N, C-alpha and C positions, 0 to 999 in steps of 0.2 A: 503493499500499500504506500504510495508516494503522492504528495499533494502538490498542486502547482504553486500555491502560495502559502505563507505563514498564516494568513486570515482564514484560509480554508480549513485548517486543521481544527478539529473539535476540541474545546477545552479539556475535555476528559483525557485527551492524549497528550496534553502539554504539561510541563513542570509548572509548579506555582511560585514564581520569582516574587509575588506580592508579599510573600512572609518576610522578604528583606526590605522591599520598599514599595508601598501602595502607589506611589506616583512620584513625578520628578520634583515637587516641591520638597519631598522628604529627603531625596537625593541631594538636592542643593543645602538643605539644611545640615547634612552630614558633612558636606564639603567646607561650609561655613565653620563647623566645629573644628575640623582638621586645621584650617588656617588660623583660628583663634589659639589653638594649643601651640602652634609653631613657636611664637615669641616667648612663651612661658618656658618651653624647652630649651630655647637658646639662651635664656637667662641663666641656665645651669652651667653655661661654659665656664671652666676653670673652677667650679663649685660642685661638681658631681660628688666627689669623694670627701668633702668637708666633714661630714658626720653620718652616722647610720640613718638619720632622718632625712638628710638631703639625698642620700643615695636611694632611700625607699621612695621618696616623693618623685625624684627623678624617673624611677623605673615604672611607677604608676602611670605617669603622665606619658611616657613614651608607649607604654602597653596600650592606654586608652587611644591614642592616635594611631598606631599600628593596627588596632582592631578596626577602627572607622575605614582606614585606607583599604585593608583586606576586604572588608565587606563591600566597600565601593568597587573596588576592581573586579571582584568576583561577579557582582551584579552587572556591572557594564558590559564585561566580557562574555558572559553568558547569555545577555540579551542580544549581544551582536552575533553570537555563534548560531543562534537559531534562526537568524535572517541577516546574513552578511550583505544584502542589498539595501539594508536600512541605514541611511546615512546619519540619521539621528543617534543611533545606537553607536555607530562608528565614531562620531564626533565625541560623545560622552566617554567611550573607551580611552580615545586619545587624550582627552582632558585629564583623566585619571592617572594615565601613565605619565604624562608631563609632570603632573602634581607629585608623583611618587618619586620620579628622577630628580626634580627639584629638591625635595626633602633629603634625598641621599646625599646630595652634594653639601648642602647646609650642615648635615649631621656628620660629616666625615671626621670631626674632633673627638667624637664621643668614645670610641674604642681606644685610640691612643691616650686620651686624658686618663681614662679609667685605669690603664695598664701601667701608668706611672706610679700608681700605688701597688703595694704588694698583696698578695693573696691572703697573707696573715691578718692584714687590715680587714679585708672583706670578712674573714671568719670572726674577727673580733667584732665588727658591726652586727653581725647575724647573732652573736651571742648577747649583744646590747639591746637589740631590736627584734624580738621573735616575729614580727611581721615580714622581716626579710627572708624567713625560712622558705618561703614558696619560690623564692628566686635562687635557692642556694646551687641547684645543679646548672641552671642557666648562667650564674655567675662563674661556676667552675669551668664551664665549657670556654667561656670569654677568656679567663685568665690562663687556661692551657697554652694560649696563643702568645703569652708574654714574651718568651724566647724568640718568637717570630715577629714581634711587632716593631713598628718604626716610630720615630719621633713625630710629633704632629706636623711639623713643616714637611717632613719627608712624606708622610701619609698623604698630604694633600697634593704633593706632586705625583705620588704613586697613584693616586685615584684618578688625577687627570690622564696619566699615562694609560691606565686601564680603560678609561673611556675612549681611547683612540684605537683600542684593540678590537678584535672581532671582525675585522674586514676579511680575513681568510675564510671564516665561517660563512660570512654573508655572501662572498663572491662564489664559494662552493654551492651555497644553497640556490643561487641564481643560475649556475651551470646545471645543477641537478633537478631543478623545478621549473623556474621561469623560461629559461633559454633552451631547455631540452628538445631534441628534435631526433627521435629514434627511426624516423622513416617508416615504411610500410612493410608489413608481412602478410603472407597468405594464410587464411585460415583452413579449416578441414574441407570447406566447400570449394576452396580455391579463390575465395574472394580477397581482395586486397584490403587489409585493415591497417589502420594507423596504429603503431605500437606506442604505448604509453608506460610509464612507471607503474600505473594503477592496472592495467590489464596484462602486464608481463606474466604475473603468476597465473593467469588464466591459460595463457599460452603454454606455460611451463607443465600444466596439468593435462594438456591436451593428449588424446590418445594417439594421435598421429605423430610418429617420431620425427617426421621431416619438418612438421610444424614447430615442434619444440626446438629442434637444432636451428632452424631459421630465425627464430626470435632470439635465441640465446645469443647467436653471433651478431644479429642486428644490434642488440642491447650493447655488447661489449665493443662493437665497432665504433659506436659514438664515444665512448670513454677513451679507446685507444687513440683516437684522433686529438684527444685533449690530454693525454697522458703526462706531457711535460709540465702543462699548466696546473693540472691538478696535483701533481707531485710537489710543485712549488708552493701551492697553497697548503698541502699537508706539512711540509717542512716548515712553513710561515707560523702555523699553528703551533707545532712541537717547539719552535724558537720562542713563541710567546709565552708558552707554559714554562719553558726553562727560565726565561726572565723572571717571572713571578717567583719561581722556586728559588732562584739565586738571591733575589731582593729580600724574601722572606726567611732566608737562611734555613732552607730544607736541604737534606743530602741529595734528594732526587724527587722528580715530579710524582712518581709513584707514592713516596712516602707522604708528600704534601696532600695528595688526593685522598690518602687513607686516614689522615691525622684527624679530620673533623669527627670521624665515627670512633676514633681511638682503636683502630684495626691495624695490626702488624702486617708487614710485608709477607711474613710466613703464611698468613692466611691466603693471601693472593696466590703465592707460589705453591701452596698445598693443593689448591684448586687445580692448577695446571698439573702438578704431578700426579694427582690422584686420577685425573682423567686420562693422562698418558698411560697410566698402568691399566687402564680399561679399554684401551683402543680396540681390543679384539671384538668387544661387543658391537661397535658401530661397523667393523668389518662384517661382522657375521650378519647384521641386519642388511647390509647393502647386498651382500651375496644372495640373501634369501629374496631381496626386492628383485634382483635381476632374474632368479629362477622363476618367480611368480609371473614376471612381465614376459618372460620367454626369451630374455636377451643373454648373450654370452657374456657381455661385460656392460656395466652401466657407463654412461658419459655423465658430465656435470648437469647436462640438460634433461637426464632421465630420473633424478633422484626426488623430484616434487610430484610426479605425476601419481595419481591415485591407484591403489592396486586393484580396487573394486569401484563399481559405480557407487557414488555416494548416496545416501538415503535422501531422496528428493521429496518426501512426503511433506506436505505443507504443514507448519506448526504455527498456527496463529498465536497472537500475543498471550490470550488467555489460557490457551493450551500450554504455551511455553512457561507461563507462570506456575500452572499446576505441576509441571514437571520439575521445575526448581524446587518446589516445597516438598515434593516427593523425594527428590534426589538428596536434598540437604538435610534431611531427617538425622542422619548420624551426628550432626552438630547439636541436637538437642531442642527442646520444646522453648527454652528461653531465647535462643538464637532465631527460631522461626517466628516467634511472637515479635520479636524487634524487627526482623526482616519484613514483616508484613506492613510496618510503618511506611516503608518505601513506596508502597502502592496507596494505601489509605491516605497518606499525607501529601501526595503528588510530588514526589522527589525526581520522577522520571519524565523525560521528554522522549516520547516513544519513536514516532515515524519520521521518515524523511520528507523534506519539502524543498522546493527550489530555493537556493541560496542558504540552506542550512549546512553547517560545517560537517564534513563526511566523518566517517569513523565512529568512535565512541570513547567516553572518558567519564570519570567520577571526579567531581570537583566540589568545592564549597570552601567555607571559612568557619571560624570558631563560633560565629554568630548567625550561622545559616544552617540549613539541611546539608547533608552530604549528597547533593544532586547528581543525577545521571543524565548525560546525553547519549541517546541511541538512535540509530537508524535502522530500526527492526524491519527484517524483510521476510518473515515467516519461514526461516530456514534453521537447520540445526546448528549453523555457525551463529545465528542471531540468539539462540537460546544459550549457547556456550559464552558468547560475549556478554549478554546481560548478567549471567552468573558471575562472570569475571569481574564486571564493573561493580556489581552488588558487593562483592567481596572487598573491594576497596571501600565502598560506601559505609559498610558495616564496621570496618577497621576505624574509619573516621568517626563514626557515631559513637562507638564505645569509647575511644580515646578522648574525644571532646567532652563526653558525659562524665568521664572519671578523672580527668586531669584539669590542672589550672591551664591558663592560656599558655604560658611560657613552656610547659612541658606537654602540650597537646599534640604537637605535630611530630608523627613518627618519621624517622630518617628514610632516605631513599633505600637504603640496605634492606630495610624491612619492608618496603612499600608493595612489593610484588608478591609476598607470602600469602596474605589472606585471599586475594584474587585468585592465585594459582590453587590453593587448597580447594576453592570452591570448584574451579575447572576439573581438578583431578576426581573429586567426589561425583561431580556431574557425569564425567566420561565413564567412570565406574558403574554408574547407575545404568546408563544408556547401553553399555556392553551387557550388562547381566540382564537387561530386559529386551535386548534385541531378539527379533523373532525368526531371523534368517542367518545363515552362516556368513553371507555377504556382508550383512550389517554388523556382525561380530568382528569381522576382519576390518571393517571401515573404522570402527571404535578402537581397536587395538592398534591400527596403524596411525590413527590420530594421536593417541597417546605417544607412540614411539617416535612419530616425527616431532611432537613437542619436545621431548628430550633430545633428539638429535639436533634440532634447531636452537633449543635454549641452553643446554648444557654443553654439548660437544662444540657446536659452531660459535656461540658466544665466547666460549673458552679459547677457541682459536683466535677470535678477535682480540681477546685480553692479552694472549701471549704475543700476537703481532705488535699491538700497542706497546707492551713492555719492551720489545726488542727495538722498536724504533726509537724510543725515548732513550734507551740504554746506548745505541749507536750514536745518537746525537751527543749525548753526554761524553761518550768516549772519543769524540772528534771523527767519528767515520763519516765521510760525506754521504748524505742521503740523496744519492741521484736517482732518478726514475728507475734506472735498471736495478739499483741495490733494493728499493722498495718493492718493486714487482717481483723480483727473484725471492726475496724473503718471504713475500706472501704465498709465492707458488709452492716454495718448499714445504711450508706449513700446510697448505692444502692437501699436498700428497701424503704428508704424515697423517693428517686427521681422517683422510678417507681411504689411505692404503692402496694395496694393489687391487681392492675389490671394486675401485672406480677409476675410470680413465680420466685424469686430470687434465682436461682439454686446455691448450695454451692460454686461450682468451681468459680463463679464469684467474690468470695471474694479475688482472686488472680489477679485480672484484674489490679491492681496497679503495678504489677510487670513487665509488659509488656509496660508501658506508657513511652517513652523516654522523654517527656516534663517534668517529674519529676525531671530530671537532669539540668533543666534550670528553677530554682525556680520562681514562680508566673510570668509566662508567659502566661499560657492558659486562663486566665480571659479575655485577650485581644481579643480572638476570640469571645467571648460572648458579649462584649461591642461593637466590631467592627460590629458584626451582627445587633445588637439592633440599633446602629447608622444608619447602611446602609438601614435597613428596615424603619426607621423614615424618612429618606431621600427619598427613592425610593417611598414609598407609597404617598408622596406628590407631586413628580415629575408626577407619574402616573396619578394623578388626575387633571393634567394640571396646577400646580402652578409655573408659570414661574419666580416668585420671588425666589422660592426655587432652580429652575434649574439654574438661574444667579449666586446666592450665593453658589451654588455647584461648579461652574467652578471657582469661586473665592477661594473656598476651595481647589480645585485641584492644584491651583497656588501658594498656601501658603507655600508648603514646610515644613521647620521646622523654620520658622520665629518667632514663639511664642510657648507657652506651648500648648499642644494638646487640653487641654479642652477650652481654649480660641479660638483656631482655630475652633473647632467644634461649639461653640456658634454662630459663624458667619452664619453657616447654619441651625441655629434653633434646635440645638441639646445641651442640658445641662445635661451632664452625673453626675452631682453633684446631680440630682434629679431622682426620679424612673420613670419619665414621658418617656423617650426613650425607656427604657425596657418594660414598660407597653404598649407603642404604638407597639412595635415588637410583643409582646405576643397578643395583640389585633388583629393583623393582621393574627397570628396564628389561633385565634379563628374564624376569618371570613372565613379562608380557610378550617377550621375542618367544619364549618357549611355547606359550599359549598359542601364538600365531603359527609357529612350525607345526603343531599338532593340527591346527585347523586346515592347513593348506597341504 
């Protein structure tokens, strides 16, 4: 179901943003409040750390303003996302963005000024003023950066320098999105179709191997022509990261990227090492795929094609909702009761319409519902996506309900766990309730491909990033040839002799946007590993894990992520969670072998 305009969408299918602001007058009133708070906050310059009272008053003021800005930004952005043709919404969003940027520059003094004091002073103030206890972990996180802080005048210069960064990522995005032209390829009917980033995966899933091969080479011909430009942009991004690393006195960009979450480099390398020790499983799966598809050897353009026809039964939204509630029963009555609020309280914007942002997300702020944007299209994927995004929303719901504002946001390291736990449980339900052998094969391969693309592939990306930044630090020239050959050798390692690594795949690095956010992708692999460890125990009826999982969802960011995870029996400082996840992969692989 897709609507031509936003106005045509019945209200019962729209989220209710009026819970944040009923009209523009209320929006303008909050903008006014933000502006009134600014001079009061600026008055604290050179006085933040004068006493326990001044520190508390300052933190309360900044929290109040931050909550207002967050609410305004979420409202304006979500209003725009459901109708990107609406200039009024776009104008409001740009106004809030500009206001936020302006405040960021004005407040560049805050952290340097606070860090001129010692953490012992902070602890003394907390003892003196019990009201500061709610900010204890927040302050601890700030003062961890003291060895990496700059003097006030240096911080101002550094902030200005950072504002001039980002051009490499922006240029890459233009090449990868705005200016991209992949030409035309022929579909199964022999019709010439324009290839795009969006429909590329459709071609990769085609049953016609000639179609897959043609689309694969068309995609990489575009990037090959730009390989020197793209390598310069990637090197520029790496050098920008190295600049920040050196100025902030970290040993490496990897160390700096992990520092915020208090994660050691050993955790990152442990992921890579554990995946290396279990390469035999991915080789085995690729061999089985080749056998089922009737191919002697897989090429890189064969690894995405479905092994069986997918279940194309139409699943209307209400039926999809019923499936979710049945599937997620292992999470307990409390979870299901709270999950129902998403539907009763209109957190969800359900159907696509002209001008609506594509894809799906869960978002909100401390003072709003954890909203969901969907583009539901009555497919199995839509049900899975809805379950995934509801996982995020429930994580936010419980965190906001149980934590104060400064401890309510869970870190990115934990962000994909709740969503993936839902996906795994839903997949298990669909598999167990599948009526045909083909449907069972479909759900098994859906699971196996999730592990392949999220644990194996994202770990390969993580290893590539680590090698690139290490080579830069060691002074090895990062030529296009050096970058491409490094990536090519990794691809051959991760797929082994089971797949022919076509030469074009050596340029895949050039189309991955995450490489412009250094050392982010490993979190997908650790997140799925953690989720599989948790979900497997819940599915076996472990009520202790289920109860500790709800506690995990309620923890927000009140502690460092590894400590929060340990409460639900996941210790990412050891190989165990990754081994458990890959053990589950092996179980599903063995089930698939029996079926075929």
